[in-house]
PyMOL commands that place a pseudoatom at each C-alpha (Angstrom):
pseudoatom trace, name=CA, resn=MET, resi=1, chain=A, elem=C, hetatm=0, pos=[-50.543, 36.442, 85.606]
pseudoatom trace, name=CA, resn=THR, resi=2, chain=A, elem=C, hetatm=0, pos=[-51.152, 34.590, 82.526]
pseudoatom trace, name=CA, resn=LYS, resi=3, chain=A, elem=C, hetatm=0, pos=[-48.408, 33.296, 79.860]
pseudoatom trace, name=CA, resn=ALA, resi=4, chain=A, elem=C, hetatm=0, pos=[-50.457, 35.262, 77.293]
pseudoatom trace, name=CA, resn=LEU, resi=5, chain=A, elem=C, hetatm=0, pos=[-51.067, 38.865, 76.798]
pseudoatom trace, name=CA, resn=ILE, resi=6, chain=A, elem=C, hetatm=0, pos=[-53.440, 40.919, 74.739]
pseudoatom trace, name=CA, resn=ILE, resi=7, chain=A, elem=C, hetatm=0, pos=[-52.243, 44.503, 74.018]
pseudoatom trace, name=CA, resn=VAL, resi=8, chain=A, elem=C, hetatm=0, pos=[-54.816, 46.930, 72.822]
pseudoatom trace, name=CA, resn=PHE, resi=9, chain=A, elem=C, hetatm=0, pos=[-53.786, 50.229, 71.177]
pseudoatom trace, name=CA, resn=VAL, resi=10, chain=A, elem=C, hetatm=0, pos=[-56.485, 52.895, 71.571]
pseudoatom trace, name=CA, resn=LYS, resi=11, chain=A, elem=C, hetatm=0, pos=[-56.424, 56.460, 70.282]
pseudoatom trace, name=CA, resn=ASN, resi=12, chain=A, elem=C, hetatm=0, pos=[-57.921, 58.791, 72.737]
pseudoatom trace, name=CA, resn=ILE, resi=13, chain=A, elem=C, hetatm=0, pos=[-61.420, 59.414, 71.870]
pseudoatom trace, name=CA, resn=LYS, resi=14, chain=A, elem=C, hetatm=0, pos=[-60.975, 63.255, 71.155]
pseudoatom trace, name=CA, resn=LEU, resi=15, chain=A, elem=C, hetatm=0, pos=[-62.924, 65.240, 68.563]
pseudoatom trace, name=CA, resn=GLY, resi=16, chain=A, elem=C, hetatm=0, pos=[-60.860, 66.190, 65.760]
pseudoatom trace, name=CA, resn=LYS, resi=17, chain=A, elem=C, hetatm=0, pos=[-58.117, 63.653, 66.770]
pseudoatom trace, name=CA, resn=VAL, resi=18, chain=A, elem=C, hetatm=0, pos=[-59.737, 60.233, 65.523]
pseudoatom trace, name=CA, resn=LYS, resi=19, chain=A, elem=C, hetatm=0, pos=[-60.445, 58.926, 61.934]
pseudoatom trace, name=CA, resn=THR, resi=20, chain=A, elem=C, hetatm=0, pos=[-59.253, 62.212, 60.442]
pseudoatom trace, name=CA, resn=ARG, resi=21, chain=A, elem=C, hetatm=0, pos=[-59.335, 60.633, 56.713]
pseudoatom trace, name=CA, resn=LEU, resi=22, chain=A, elem=C, hetatm=0, pos=[-63.025, 59.688, 57.354]
pseudoatom trace, name=CA, resn=ALA, resi=23, chain=A, elem=C, hetatm=0, pos=[-63.841, 63.130, 58.889]
pseudoatom trace, name=CA, resn=LYS, resi=24, chain=A, elem=C, hetatm=0, pos=[-62.769, 64.814, 55.665]
pseudoatom trace, name=CA, resn=THR, resi=25, chain=A, elem=C, hetatm=0, pos=[-66.002, 63.494, 54.140]
pseudoatom trace, name=CA, resn=ILE, resi=26, chain=A, elem=C, hetatm=0, pos=[-68.499, 63.285, 57.152]
pseudoatom trace, name=CA, resn=GLY, resi=27, chain=A, elem=C, hetatm=0, pos=[-67.017, 65.736, 59.509]
pseudoatom trace, name=CA, resn=SER, resi=28, chain=A, elem=C, hetatm=0, pos=[-65.164, 65.599, 62.848]
pseudoatom trace, name=CA, resn=GLN, resi=29, chain=A, elem=C, hetatm=0, pos=[-68.129, 65.004, 64.929]
pseudoatom trace, name=CA, resn=ALA, resi=30, chain=A, elem=C, hetatm=0, pos=[-69.491, 62.297, 62.962]
pseudoatom trace, name=CA, resn=ALA, resi=31, chain=A, elem=C, hetatm=0, pos=[-66.053, 60.510, 62.733]
pseudoatom trace, name=CA, resn=PHE, resi=32, chain=A, elem=C, hetatm=0, pos=[-65.857, 60.833, 66.574]
pseudoatom trace, name=CA, resn=GLU, resi=33, chain=A, elem=C, hetatm=0, pos=[-69.085, 58.944, 66.935]
pseudoatom trace, name=CA, resn=VAL, resi=34, chain=A, elem=C, hetatm=0, pos=[-68.023, 56.290, 64.512]
pseudoatom trace, name=CA, resn=TYR, resi=35, chain=A, elem=C, hetatm=0, pos=[-64.855, 55.763, 66.505]
pseudoatom trace, name=CA, resn=LYS, resi=36, chain=A, elem=C, hetatm=0, pos=[-66.552, 55.572, 69.904]
pseudoatom trace, name=CA, resn=GLU, resi=37, chain=A, elem=C, hetatm=0, pos=[-68.607, 52.785, 68.376]
pseudoatom trace, name=CA, resn=LEU, resi=38, chain=A, elem=C, hetatm=0, pos=[-65.376, 50.955, 67.254]
pseudoatom trace, name=CA, resn=VAL, resi=39, chain=A, elem=C, hetatm=0, pos=[-63.635, 51.248, 70.746]
pseudoatom trace, name=CA, resn=GLU, resi=40, chain=A, elem=C, hetatm=0, pos=[-66.768, 49.661, 72.151]
pseudoatom trace, name=CA, resn=ILE, resi=41, chain=A, elem=C, hetatm=0, pos=[-66.553, 46.731, 69.708]
pseudoatom trace, name=CA, resn=THR, resi=42, chain=A, elem=C, hetatm=0, pos=[-63.031, 46.271, 70.559]
pseudoatom trace, name=CA, resn=GLU, resi=43, chain=A, elem=C, hetatm=0, pos=[-63.618, 46.331, 74.243]
pseudoatom trace, name=CA, resn=GLN, resi=44, chain=A, elem=C, hetatm=0, pos=[-66.401, 43.696, 73.882]
pseudoatom trace, name=CA, resn=ALA, resi=45, chain=A, elem=C, hetatm=0, pos=[-64.110, 41.458, 71.868]
pseudoatom trace, name=CA, resn=THR, resi=46, chain=A, elem=C, hetatm=0, pos=[-61.429, 41.240, 74.520]
pseudoatom trace, name=CA, resn=LEU, resi=47, chain=A, elem=C, hetatm=0, pos=[-63.866, 41.196, 77.559]
pseudoatom trace, name=CA, resn=ASN, resi=48, chain=A, elem=C, hetatm=0, pos=[-64.309, 37.581, 78.012]
pseudoatom trace, name=CA, resn=ILE, resi=49, chain=A, elem=C, hetatm=0, pos=[-60.828, 36.164, 76.901]
pseudoatom trace, name=CA, resn=PRO, resi=50, chain=A, elem=C, hetatm=0, pos=[-59.255, 34.725, 79.990]
pseudoatom trace, name=CA, resn=VAL, resi=51, chain=A, elem=C, hetatm=0, pos=[-55.884, 36.373, 79.796]
pseudoatom trace, name=CA, resn=ASP, resi=52, chain=A, elem=C, hetatm=0, pos=[-53.957, 39.636, 80.861]
pseudoatom trace, name=CA, resn=LYS, resi=53, chain=A, elem=C, hetatm=0, pos=[-54.698, 42.625, 78.922]
pseudoatom trace, name=CA, resn=ARG, resi=54, chain=A, elem=C, hetatm=0, pos=[-53.002, 45.908, 78.590]
pseudoatom trace, name=CA, resn=ILE, resi=55, chain=A, elem=C, hetatm=0, pos=[-54.677, 48.782, 77.308]
pseudoatom trace, name=CA, resn=TYR, resi=56, chain=A, elem=C, hetatm=0, pos=[-52.285, 51.600, 75.815]
pseudoatom trace, name=CA, resn=PHE, resi=57, chain=A, elem=C, hetatm=0, pos=[-53.916, 54.979, 75.116]
pseudoatom trace, name=CA, resn=SER, resi=58, chain=A, elem=C, hetatm=0, pos=[-52.503, 57.543, 72.675]
pseudoatom trace, name=CA, resn=ASP, resi=59, chain=A, elem=C, hetatm=0, pos=[-52.587, 60.447, 75.094]
pseudoatom trace, name=CA, resn=ALA, resi=60, chain=A, elem=C, hetatm=0, pos=[-54.251, 59.942, 78.538]
pseudoatom trace, name=CA, resn=ILE, resi=61, chain=A, elem=C, hetatm=0, pos=[-55.891, 57.001, 80.433]
pseudoatom trace, name=CA, resn=ILE, resi=62, chain=A, elem=C, hetatm=0, pos=[-59.548, 56.926, 80.250]
pseudoatom trace, name=CA, resn=ASP, resi=63, chain=A, elem=C, hetatm=0, pos=[-60.734, 54.964, 83.346]
pseudoatom trace, name=CA, resn=SER, resi=64, chain=A, elem=C, hetatm=0, pos=[-64.127, 54.032, 82.062]
pseudoatom trace, name=CA, resn=LYS, resi=65, chain=A, elem=C, hetatm=0, pos=[-62.723, 52.017, 79.289]
pseudoatom trace, name=CA, resn=TRP, resi=66, chain=A, elem=C, hetatm=0, pos=[-61.459, 48.406, 80.267]
pseudoatom trace, name=CA, resn=PRO, resi=67, chain=A, elem=C, hetatm=0, pos=[-62.091, 49.219, 83.919]
pseudoatom trace, name=CA, resn=ASN, resi=68, chain=A, elem=C, hetatm=0, pos=[-60.383, 46.240, 85.256]
pseudoatom trace, name=CA, resn=ASP, resi=69, chain=A, elem=C, hetatm=0, pos=[-57.393, 45.841, 83.111]
pseudoatom trace, name=CA, resn=TYR, resi=70, chain=A, elem=C, hetatm=0, pos=[-53.963, 47.471, 83.185]
pseudoatom trace, name=CA, resn=LYS, resi=71, chain=A, elem=C, hetatm=0, pos=[-53.856, 50.778, 81.304]
pseudoatom trace, name=CA, resn=THR, resi=72, chain=A, elem=C, hetatm=0, pos=[-50.963, 53.141, 80.386]
pseudoatom trace, name=CA, resn=VAL, resi=73, chain=A, elem=C, hetatm=0, pos=[-49.959, 55.528, 77.643]
pseudoatom trace, name=CA, resn=GLN, resi=74, chain=A, elem=C, hetatm=0, pos=[-48.002, 54.621, 74.440]
pseudoatom trace, name=CA, resn=LYS, resi=75, chain=A, elem=C, hetatm=0, pos=[-44.433, 55.559, 74.382]
pseudoatom trace, name=CA, resn=GLY, resi=76, chain=A, elem=C, hetatm=0, pos=[-42.342, 56.313, 71.272]
pseudoatom trace, name=CA, resn=GLN, resi=77, chain=A, elem=C, hetatm=0, pos=[-41.908, 58.715, 68.438]
pseudoatom trace, name=CA, resn=ASN, resi=78, chain=A, elem=C, hetatm=0, pos=[-43.952, 56.699, 65.928]
pseudoatom trace, name=CA, resn=LEU, resi=79, chain=A, elem=C, hetatm=0, pos=[-46.379, 53.714, 65.657]
pseudoatom trace, name=CA, resn=GLY, resi=80, chain=A, elem=C, hetatm=0, pos=[-43.383, 51.362, 65.164]
pseudoatom trace, name=CA, resn=GLU, resi=81, chain=A, elem=C, hetatm=0, pos=[-41.727, 52.577, 68.327]
pseudoatom trace, name=CA, resn=ARG, resi=82, chain=A, elem=C, hetatm=0, pos=[-44.778, 52.516, 70.177]
pseudoatom trace, name=CA, resn=MET, resi=83, chain=A, elem=C, hetatm=0, pos=[-45.716, 49.027, 69.501]
pseudoatom trace, name=CA, resn=GLN, resi=84, chain=A, elem=C, hetatm=0, pos=[-42.014, 47.840, 69.811]
pseudoatom trace, name=CA, resn=ASN, resi=85, chain=A, elem=C, hetatm=0, pos=[-41.852, 49.254, 73.264]
pseudoatom trace, name=CA, resn=ALA, resi=86, chain=A, elem=C, hetatm=0, pos=[-45.201, 47.734, 74.302]
pseudoatom trace, name=CA, resn=PHE, resi=87, chain=A, elem=C, hetatm=0, pos=[-43.974, 44.145, 73.115]
pseudoatom trace, name=CA, resn=LYS, resi=88, chain=A, elem=C, hetatm=0, pos=[-40.635, 44.769, 74.835]
pseudoatom trace, name=CA, resn=LYS, resi=89, chain=A, elem=C, hetatm=0, pos=[-42.304, 45.403, 78.329]
pseudoatom trace, name=CA, resn=GLY, resi=90, chain=A, elem=C, hetatm=0, pos=[-44.474, 42.498, 77.930]
pseudoatom trace, name=CA, resn=PHE, resi=91, chain=A, elem=C, hetatm=0, pos=[-41.561, 40.114, 77.121]
pseudoatom trace, name=CA, resn=GLU, resi=92, chain=A, elem=C, hetatm=0, pos=[-39.667, 41.571, 79.966]
pseudoatom trace, name=CA, resn=ASP, resi=93, chain=A, elem=C, hetatm=0, pos=[-42.353, 41.073, 82.269]
pseudoatom trace, name=CA, resn=GLY, resi=94, chain=A, elem=C, hetatm=0, pos=[-42.587, 37.311, 81.469]
pseudoatom trace, name=CA, resn=TYR, resi=95, chain=A, elem=C, hetatm=0, pos=[-45.202, 36.856, 78.941]
pseudoatom trace, name=CA, resn=THR, resi=96, chain=A, elem=C, hetatm=0, pos=[-44.466, 34.191, 76.292]
pseudoatom trace, name=CA, resn=HIS, resi=97, chain=A, elem=C, hetatm=0, pos=[-47.470, 34.917, 74.047]
pseudoatom trace, name=CA, resn=ILE, resi=98, chain=A, elem=C, hetatm=0, pos=[-48.289, 38.455, 73.050]
pseudoatom trace, name=CA, resn=VAL, resi=99, chain=A, elem=C, hetatm=0, pos=[-50.833, 39.791, 70.608]
pseudoatom trace, name=CA, resn=LEU, resi=100, chain=A, elem=C, hetatm=0, pos=[-51.409, 43.414, 69.896]
pseudoatom trace, name=CA, resn=ILE, resi=101, chain=A, elem=C, hetatm=0, pos=[-54.565, 44.824, 68.076]
pseudoatom trace, name=CA, resn=GLY, resi=102, chain=A, elem=C, hetatm=0, pos=[-55.692, 48.146, 67.091]
pseudoatom trace, name=CA, resn=SER, resi=103, chain=A, elem=C, hetatm=0, pos=[-59.200, 49.656, 67.909]
pseudoatom trace, name=CA, resn=ASP, resi=104, chain=A, elem=C, hetatm=0, pos=[-61.033, 50.502, 64.533]
pseudoatom trace, name=CA, resn=LEU, resi=105, chain=A, elem=C, hetatm=0, pos=[-62.139, 47.154, 63.332]
pseudoatom trace, name=CA, resn=PRO, resi=106, chain=A, elem=C, hetatm=0, pos=[-65.948, 46.874, 62.951]
pseudoatom trace, name=CA, resn=ASP, resi=107, chain=A, elem=C, hetatm=0, pos=[-65.925, 43.003, 62.650]
pseudoatom trace, name=CA, resn=ILE, resi=108, chain=A, elem=C, hetatm=0, pos=[-63.265, 41.892, 65.066]
pseudoatom trace, name=CA, resn=ASN, resi=109, chain=A, elem=C, hetatm=0, pos=[-64.461, 39.483, 67.793]
pseudoatom trace, name=CA, resn=ALA, resi=110, chain=A, elem=C, hetatm=0, pos=[-62.902, 37.166, 70.400]
pseudoatom trace, name=CA, resn=LYS, resi=111, chain=A, elem=C, hetatm=0, pos=[-62.335, 34.288, 68.072]
pseudoatom trace, name=CA, resn=HIS, resi=112, chain=A, elem=C, hetatm=0, pos=[-59.777, 36.507, 65.842]
pseudoatom trace, name=CA, resn=ILE, resi=113, chain=A, elem=C, hetatm=0, pos=[-57.653, 37.277, 68.824]
pseudoatom trace, name=CA, resn=GLU, resi=114, chain=A, elem=C, hetatm=0, pos=[-58.077, 33.797, 70.294]
pseudoatom trace, name=CA, resn=LYS, resi=115, chain=A, elem=C, hetatm=0, pos=[-56.744, 32.308, 66.930]
pseudoatom trace, name=CA, resn=GLY, resi=116, chain=A, elem=C, hetatm=0, pos=[-53.848, 34.758, 67.098]
pseudoatom trace, name=CA, resn=LEU, resi=117, chain=A, elem=C, hetatm=0, pos=[-52.868, 33.618, 70.482]
pseudoatom trace, name=CA, resn=GLN, resi=118, chain=A, elem=C, hetatm=0, pos=[-53.208, 29.824, 69.532]
pseudoatom trace, name=CA, resn=ALA, resi=119, chain=A, elem=C, hetatm=0, pos=[-51.205, 30.344, 66.309]
pseudoatom trace, name=CA, resn=LEU, resi=120, chain=A, elem=C, hetatm=0, pos=[-48.316, 31.322, 68.607]
pseudoatom trace, name=CA, resn=ASN, resi=121, chain=A, elem=C, hetatm=0, pos=[-48.084, 27.808, 69.945]
pseudoatom trace, name=CA, resn=ASN, resi=122, chain=A, elem=C, hetatm=0, pos=[-46.731, 26.716, 66.382]
pseudoatom trace, name=CA, resn=THR, resi=123, chain=A, elem=C, hetatm=0, pos=[-45.081, 29.789, 64.844]
pseudoatom trace, name=CA, resn=GLN, resi=124, chain=A, elem=C, hetatm=0, pos=[-42.974, 32.834, 66.086]
pseudoatom trace, name=CA, resn=VAL, resi=125, chain=A, elem=C, hetatm=0, pos=[-45.129, 35.584, 64.601]
pseudoatom trace, name=CA, resn=VAL, resi=126, chain=A, elem=C, hetatm=0, pos=[-48.672, 36.112, 63.661]
pseudoatom trace, name=CA, resn=PHE, resi=127, chain=A, elem=C, hetatm=0, pos=[-50.738, 38.727, 61.530]
pseudoatom trace, name=CA, resn=GLY, resi=128, chain=A, elem=C, hetatm=0, pos=[-54.189, 39.639, 61.290]
pseudoatom trace, name=CA, resn=PRO, resi=129, chain=A, elem=C, hetatm=0, pos=[-54.005, 41.093, 57.556]
pseudoatom trace, name=CA, resn=ALA, resi=130, chain=A, elem=C, hetatm=0, pos=[-56.116, 44.249, 56.896]
pseudoatom trace, name=CA, resn=THR, resi=131, chain=A, elem=C, hetatm=0, pos=[-57.540, 44.617, 53.437]
pseudoatom trace, name=CA, resn=ASP, resi=132, chain=A, elem=C, hetatm=0, pos=[-55.600, 47.976, 52.886]
pseudoatom trace, name=CA, resn=GLY, resi=133, chain=A, elem=C, hetatm=0, pos=[-52.313, 46.108, 53.105]
pseudoatom trace, name=CA, resn=GLY, resi=134, chain=A, elem=C, hetatm=0, pos=[-51.480, 46.688, 56.617]
pseudoatom trace, name=CA, resn=TYR, resi=135, chain=A, elem=C, hetatm=0, pos=[-52.329, 44.518, 59.818]
pseudoatom trace, name=CA, resn=TYR, resi=136, chain=A, elem=C, hetatm=0, pos=[-55.054, 44.605, 62.519]
pseudoatom trace, name=CA, resn=LEU, resi=137, chain=A, elem=C, hetatm=0, pos=[-53.121, 42.191, 64.716]
pseudoatom trace, name=CA, resn=ILE, resi=138, chain=A, elem=C, hetatm=0, pos=[-49.611, 41.310, 65.168]
pseudoatom trace, name=CA, resn=GLY, resi=139, chain=A, elem=C, hetatm=0, pos=[-48.491, 38.634, 67.644]
pseudoatom trace, name=CA, resn=GLN, resi=140, chain=A, elem=C, hetatm=0, pos=[-45.037, 37.268, 68.680]
pseudoatom trace, name=CA, resn=ALA, resi=141, chain=A, elem=C, hetatm=0, pos=[-44.001, 34.249, 70.611]
pseudoatom trace, name=CA, resn=LYS, resi=142, chain=A, elem=C, hetatm=0, pos=[-40.440, 35.852, 70.636]
pseudoatom trace, name=CA, resn=TYR, resi=143, chain=A, elem=C, hetatm=0, pos=[-39.328, 39.407, 70.646]
pseudoatom trace, name=CA, resn=HIS, resi=144, chain=A, elem=C, hetatm=0, pos=[-38.250, 40.463, 67.184]
pseudoatom trace, name=CA, resn=PRO, resi=145, chain=A, elem=C, hetatm=0, pos=[-38.031, 44.402, 67.285]
pseudoatom trace, name=CA, resn=PHE, resi=146, chain=A, elem=C, hetatm=0, pos=[-36.723, 44.607, 63.728]
pseudoatom trace, name=CA, resn=ILE, resi=147, chain=A, elem=C, hetatm=0, pos=[-40.476, 44.063, 62.708]
pseudoatom trace, name=CA, resn=PHE, resi=148, chain=A, elem=C, hetatm=0, pos=[-41.232, 47.560, 63.916]
pseudoatom trace, name=CA, resn=ASN, resi=149, chain=A, elem=C, hetatm=0, pos=[-37.953, 49.405, 62.489]
pseudoatom trace, name=CA, resn=ASN, resi=150, chain=A, elem=C, hetatm=0, pos=[-38.041, 51.321, 59.153]
pseudoatom trace, name=CA, resn=LYS, resi=151, chain=A, elem=C, hetatm=0, pos=[-41.432, 50.183, 58.025]
pseudoatom trace, name=CA, resn=PRO, resi=152, chain=A, elem=C, hetatm=0, pos=[-43.882, 52.058, 55.576]
pseudoatom trace, name=CA, resn=TRP, resi=153, chain=A, elem=C, hetatm=0, pos=[-46.711, 52.663, 58.179]
pseudoatom trace, name=CA, resn=SER, resi=154, chain=A, elem=C, hetatm=0, pos=[-50.031, 53.383, 56.718]
pseudoatom trace, name=CA, resn=GLN, resi=155, chain=A, elem=C, hetatm=0, pos=[-48.958, 52.297, 53.308]
pseudoatom trace, name=CA, resn=THR, resi=156, chain=A, elem=C, hetatm=0, pos=[-50.332, 49.487, 51.218]
pseudoatom trace, name=CA, resn=ASN, resi=157, chain=A, elem=C, hetatm=0, pos=[-47.233, 47.518, 51.193]
pseudoatom trace, name=CA, resn=LEU, resi=158, chain=A, elem=C, hetatm=0, pos=[-46.685, 47.378, 55.067]
pseudoatom trace, name=CA, resn=LEU, resi=159, chain=A, elem=C, hetatm=0, pos=[-47.418, 43.709, 55.351]
pseudoatom trace, name=CA, resn=ASP, resi=160, chain=A, elem=C, hetatm=0, pos=[-45.674, 42.460, 52.279]
pseudoatom trace, name=CA, resn=VAL, resi=161, chain=A, elem=C, hetatm=0, pos=[-42.437, 44.429, 53.297]
pseudoatom trace, name=CA, resn=THR, resi=162, chain=A, elem=C, hetatm=0, pos=[-42.577, 42.773, 56.762]
pseudoatom trace, name=CA, resn=ARG, resi=163, chain=A, elem=C, hetatm=0, pos=[-43.379, 39.246, 55.627]
pseudoatom trace, name=CA, resn=LEU, resi=164, chain=A, elem=C, hetatm=0, pos=[-40.480, 39.542, 53.087]
pseudoatom trace, name=CA, resn=GLU, resi=165, chain=A, elem=C, hetatm=0, pos=[-38.169, 40.502, 56.045]
pseudoatom trace, name=CA, resn=LEU, resi=166, chain=A, elem=C, hetatm=0, pos=[-39.348, 37.478, 58.157]
pseudoatom trace, name=CA, resn=GLU, resi=167, chain=A, elem=C, hetatm=0, pos=[-38.769, 35.208, 55.257]
pseudoatom trace, name=CA, resn=GLN, resi=168, chain=A, elem=C, hetatm=0, pos=[-35.193, 36.555, 54.556]
pseudoatom trace, name=CA, resn=LYS, resi=169, chain=A, elem=C, hetatm=0, pos=[-34.417, 35.869, 58.232]
pseudoatom trace, name=CA, resn=ASN, resi=170, chain=A, elem=C, hetatm=0, pos=[-36.195, 32.404, 58.249]
pseudoatom trace, name=CA, resn=ILE, resi=171, chain=A, elem=C, hetatm=0, pos=[-38.771, 33.389, 60.882]
pseudoatom trace, name=CA, resn=SER, resi=172, chain=A, elem=C, hetatm=0, pos=[-42.092, 31.518, 60.835]
pseudoatom trace, name=CA, resn=TYR, resi=173, chain=A, elem=C, hetatm=0, pos=[-45.184, 33.461, 60.548]
pseudoatom trace, name=CA, resn=THR, resi=174, chain=A, elem=C, hetatm=0, pos=[-48.900, 32.672, 60.163]
pseudoatom trace, name=CA, resn=LEU, resi=175, chain=A, elem=C, hetatm=0, pos=[-51.715, 34.683, 58.641]
pseudoatom trace, name=CA, resn=LEU, resi=176, chain=A, elem=C, hetatm=0, pos=[-55.242, 35.039, 60.035]
pseudoatom trace, name=CA, resn=GLU, resi=177, chain=A, elem=C, hetatm=0, pos=[-58.492, 35.999, 58.216]
pseudoatom trace, name=CA, resn=ALA, resi=178, chain=A, elem=C, hetatm=0, pos=[-58.261, 39.199, 56.595]
pseudoatom trace, name=CA, resn=LEU, resi=179, chain=A, elem=C, hetatm=0, pos=[-60.344, 42.083, 57.956]
pseudoatom trace, name=CA, resn=ASN, resi=180, chain=A, elem=C, hetatm=0, pos=[-61.289, 45.609, 56.860]
pseudoatom trace, name=CA, resn=ASP, resi=181, chain=A, elem=C, hetatm=0, pos=[-60.836, 48.674, 58.852]
pseudoatom trace, name=CA, resn=ILE, resi=182, chain=A, elem=C, hetatm=0, pos=[-62.596, 51.903, 58.727]
pseudoatom trace, name=CA, resn=ASP, resi=183, chain=A, elem=C, hetatm=0, pos=[-60.448, 54.609, 57.300]
pseudoatom trace, name=CA, resn=THR, resi=184, chain=A, elem=C, hetatm=0, pos=[-62.754, 56.187, 54.632]
pseudoatom trace, name=CA, resn=TYR, resi=185, chain=A, elem=C, hetatm=0, pos=[-66.325, 57.024, 53.901]
pseudoatom trace, name=CA, resn=GLU, resi=186, chain=A, elem=C, hetatm=0, pos=[-66.294, 54.172, 51.299]
pseudoatom trace, name=CA, resn=ASP, resi=187, chain=A, elem=C, hetatm=0, pos=[-65.030, 51.690, 54.141]
pseudoatom trace, name=CA, resn=LEU, resi=188, chain=A, elem=C, hetatm=0, pos=[-67.814, 52.800, 56.363]
pseudoatom trace, name=CA, resn=ILE, resi=189, chain=A, elem=C, hetatm=0, pos=[-70.898, 52.508, 54.116]
pseudoatom trace, name=CA, resn=ALA, resi=190, chain=A, elem=C, hetatm=0, pos=[-69.631, 49.188, 52.734]
pseudoatom trace, name=CA, resn=SER, resi=191, chain=A, elem=C, hetatm=0, pos=[-69.512, 47.762, 56.193]
pseudoatom trace, name=CA, resn=ASN, resi=192, chain=A, elem=C, hetatm=0, pos=[-72.130, 45.615, 57.862]
pseudoatom trace, name=CA, resn=PHE, resi=193, chain=A, elem=C, hetatm=0, pos=[-71.318, 47.499, 61.166]
pseudoatom trace, name=CA, resn=TYR, resi=194, chain=A, elem=C, hetatm=0, pos=[-72.648, 50.671, 59.532]
pseudoatom trace, name=CA, resn=GLN, resi=195, chain=A, elem=C, hetatm=0, pos=[-75.452, 49.188, 57.474]
pseudoatom trace, name=CA, resn=SER, resi=196, chain=A, elem=C, hetatm=0, pos=[-76.884, 47.384, 60.565]
pseudoatom trace, name=CA, resn=ASN, resi=197, chain=A, elem=C, hetatm=0, pos=[-76.624, 50.297, 62.818]
pseudoatom trace, name=CA, resn=GLU, resi=198, chain=A, elem=C, hetatm=0, pos=[-79.625, 52.472, 62.585]
pseudoatom trace, name=CA, resn=ALA, resi=199, chain=A, elem=C, hetatm=0, pos=[-78.840, 54.620, 65.327]
pseudoatom trace, name=CA, resn=LEU, resi=200, chain=A, elem=C, hetatm=0, pos=[-75.374, 55.457, 64.050]
pseudoatom trace, name=CA, resn=LYS, resi=201, chain=A, elem=C, hetatm=0, pos=[-76.573, 56.056, 60.488]
pseudoatom trace, name=CA, resn=GLN, resi=202, chain=A, elem=C, hetatm=0, pos=[-79.233, 58.351, 61.647]
pseudoatom trace, name=CA, resn=LYS, resi=203, chain=A, elem=C, hetatm=0, pos=[-76.961, 60.247, 63.835]
pseudoatom trace, name=CA, resn=ILE, resi=204, chain=A, elem=C, hetatm=0, pos=[-74.305, 60.873, 60.991]
pseudoatom trace, name=CA, resn=GLN, resi=205, chain=A, elem=C, hetatm=0, pos=[-77.196, 61.933, 58.803]
pseudoatom trace, name=CA, resn=GLU, resi=206, chain=A, elem=C, hetatm=0, pos=[-78.335, 64.437, 61.297]
pseudoatom trace, name=CA, resn=LEU, resi=207, chain=A, elem=C, hetatm=0, pos=[-74.825, 65.748, 61.554]
pseudoatom trace, name=CA, resn=ASN, resi=208, chain=A, elem=C, hetatm=0, pos=[-74.475, 66.157, 57.924]
pseudoatom trace, name=CA, resn=ASP, resi=209, chain=A, elem=C, hetatm=0, pos=[-78.025, 67.717, 57.156]
for i in range(1, 209): cmd.bond("trace and resi %d" % i, "trace and resi %d" % (i + 1))
show_as sticks, trace
zoom trace
């Protein structure tokens, strides 16, 4: 066991259940193909970081993903509860530096995650801001469950509201580099992930012809 832990939240890769906003533009099958690629990027980003990992799936465990790591299913009524429960379990099990990431970031790599873990040597909380106003990474060196309570999930003020609460409680936090996730067609076509992936572009074009 390491003192640090990486938690990855993964939506089960099911047709019609992933990237629903994107699917409204390019269709469910194409959105499904995009999300499969994003999960693969996330898996590769975490692969060689020498700390423990726990993979939390939304519905059911997929054995072929992260084959050598602990896998389980998310528990809670909403995203906040699910993240809170994952952090709580990690701290109860003795981890002292925990970061949690999602699985829909085309530009995430090991350095972003490692910087999140390193920041926790000097601060209680760390965020990787998403350009839509949320965050793609959150880390804690001490368990603060209020971070996940009564928050405007999927809204553009999520990170601002959370930061303000931390400041009011005099809890230190650090911000990492901002990254863009893929929620809409505009996000997709603007990304290097899409522009440099000829196979994916062709597949999406074929599905929409």
